[in-house]
N, C-alpha and C positions, 0 to 999 in steps of 0.2 A: 328297555334297559339294558337286557342282555346283549343286545345289538351294539348298543354305545361301546361296552365292554368286550366285544368280540366273543361273546361265550353262547353264541348260536351255530347250529347246525350249517352247512351250506345250504338245506333247504329250505330250512328255517330263514335266512339271509336271504335267498330267492325272492320268499314269500312277503318277506318284509319291504324291501327294495321293491317290487312291484307295487304295493300297497302304498309305497311312500310316493312314487311315481305318479298314482293314481288319485290322489288324495292331498289335495294343496294345503289344507289344515294339518292333515298329519304331519305332512312334510314340514311345516312351520313350527311344530312340536318338538319334531326331533330335532333341528337344527337350532331352537332355542337348549333342548336337554344337550345338544355337543357343543353349545358354546359353553354353559355351564360347568362340562365336565374339564373344558380345558381352564375355565379358571379355578375348579378346585385342585386339578393336577399342578398348578403353580403356587397354591397355598402352602408356605411352610409352617406347618405347627410346632411351637414352641411353648415350654411352660413357663410362667411367669416368673421374673427376676426373684419374686418372693417365695415362690414353690422352689426354686435350685437353693436358697439359703435355707429355707426349712429343712429340705432333704442333706445339707451340708452339715447344717447343726446337728440332727439326728444322725448322722454317722460320725460324728465325733464324739458325741457321748455314748455311743457303742465302744467305741475307743477307749474312752476313758474307764470303761466299764468292765475291759477284756484285761 
């Protein structure tokens, strides 16, 4: 997982890459994780419309009490 986010040292990266070259199952799993990471990176998280309305309503209530 650290390799996906470029959080490995140069030496660790070399060892992981070497392992990926030697193990096709590990390589498939890594490629699946790369694909999933790309999908997650594209996801835009937004609050629901109801949540936004609740926040606005709460903020308006605070203004009325000031």
